[in-house]
C-alpha positions as CSV (number, residue, x, y, z in Angstrom):
1,X,0.0,0.0,0.0
2,X,1.3,3.4,-0.9
3,X,0.9,5.9,2.0
4,X,-0.3,9.4,1.3
5,X,1.2,12.0,3.5
6,X,-1.8,14.4,3.6
7,X,-3.9,15.7,6.5
8,X,-7.0,14.0,4.9
9,X,-5.2,10.6,5.0
10,X,-4.2,11.2,8.6
11,X,-7.9,11.9,9.4
12,X,-9.0,8.7,7.7
13,X,-6.5,6.7,9.8
14,X,-7.8,8.5,13.0
15,X,-11.4,7.6,11.9
16,X,-10.5,3.9,12.1
17,X,-9.5,4.4,15.7
18,X,-12.6,6.4,16.5
19,X,-14.8,3.7,15.2
20,X,-12.9,0.9,17.0
21,X,-12.4,0.0,20.7
22,X,-8.9,1.6,20.6
23,X,-8.4,5.0,22.1
24,X,-5.9,7.2,20.2
25,X,-4.0,9.9,22.1
26,X,-1.3,12.3,21.1
27,X,1.0,13.0,24.1
28,X,4.5,14.0,24.9
29,X,6.9,11.2,25.2
30,X,10.1,9.8,23.9
31,X,9.0,6.4,22.8
32,X,11.6,4.5,20.8
33,X,9.2,3.7,18.0
34,X,7.4,7.0,18.2
35,X,4.4,5.4,19.8
36,X,3.3,3.3,22.7
37,X,0.7,0.6,22.8
38,X,-1.2,-0.5,25.9
39,X,-3.0,-3.5,24.4
40,X,-4.8,-4.5,27.6
41,X,-6.5,-1.1,27.9
42,X,-6.7,-0.7,24.0
43,X,-4.8,2.6,24.1
44,X,-2.4,3.9,21.4
45,X,-0.3,6.9,22.3
46,X,1.6,8.7,19.6
47,X,4.3,11.4,20.2
48,X,2.4,14.7,19.8
49,X,5.5,16.5,18.5
50,X,5.8,14.2,15.4
51,X,5.3,15.9,12.1
52,X,2.5,14.7,9.7
53,X,4.7,12.0,8.1
54,X,5.7,10.6,11.5
55,X,2.1,10.4,12.7
56,X,0.9,8.7,9.6
57,X,3.7,6.2,9.7
58,X,3.0,5.5,13.4
59,X,-0.8,5.0,12.9
60,X,-0.1,2.8,9.9
61,X,2.3,0.6,11.9
62,X,-0.1,0.4,14.9
63,X,-3.0,-0.7,12.7
64,X,-0.9,-3.4,11.1
65,X,0.0,-4.8,14.6
66,X,-3.3,-4.7,16.4
67,X,-6.6,-6.6,16.0
68,X,-9.6,-4.4,15.5
69,X,-13.2,-5.6,15.5
70,X,-14.1,-5.0,11.9
71,X,-17.8,-5.2,12.6
72,X,-17.6,-1.8,14.2
73,X,-16.1,-0.1,11.1
74,X,-18.0,1.7,8.4
75,X,-17.7,0.7,4.8
76,X,-14.9,3.1,3.8
77,X,-12.9,2.5,7.0
78,X,-13.3,-1.2,6.6
79,X,-11.8,-1.1,3.1
80,X,-8.9,1.1,4.2
81,X,-8.2,-1.2,7.2
82,X,-8.3,-4.3,5.0
83,X,-5.9,-2.6,2.6
84,X,-3.5,-1.7,5.5
85,X,-3.6,-5.3,6.8
86,X,-2.8,-6.9,3.5
87,X,0.7,-8.6,3.5
88,X,3.2,-6.4,1.7
89,X,4.4,-7.8,-1.6
90,X,8.2,-8.2,-2.0
91,X,9.7,-5.7,-4.4
């Protein structure tokens, strides 16, 4: 999947979190990967000082690594989530 580094794409990724059980928060922190996952509480924390590219990369990586109940997602968000979760093809 080709990532688009635009504010609208960031909003689409954030919408997936808003429709799921996961809570997305932007907070100050020096996480090694730029984000922190608390899976038991279903909380994803992203460094609030990250630029647009960094935030999109973090949300993309988080969505690839967590299980989200797809029954809660709307049609557009479900399609995007399925696209994100597809195994990447070798180049």
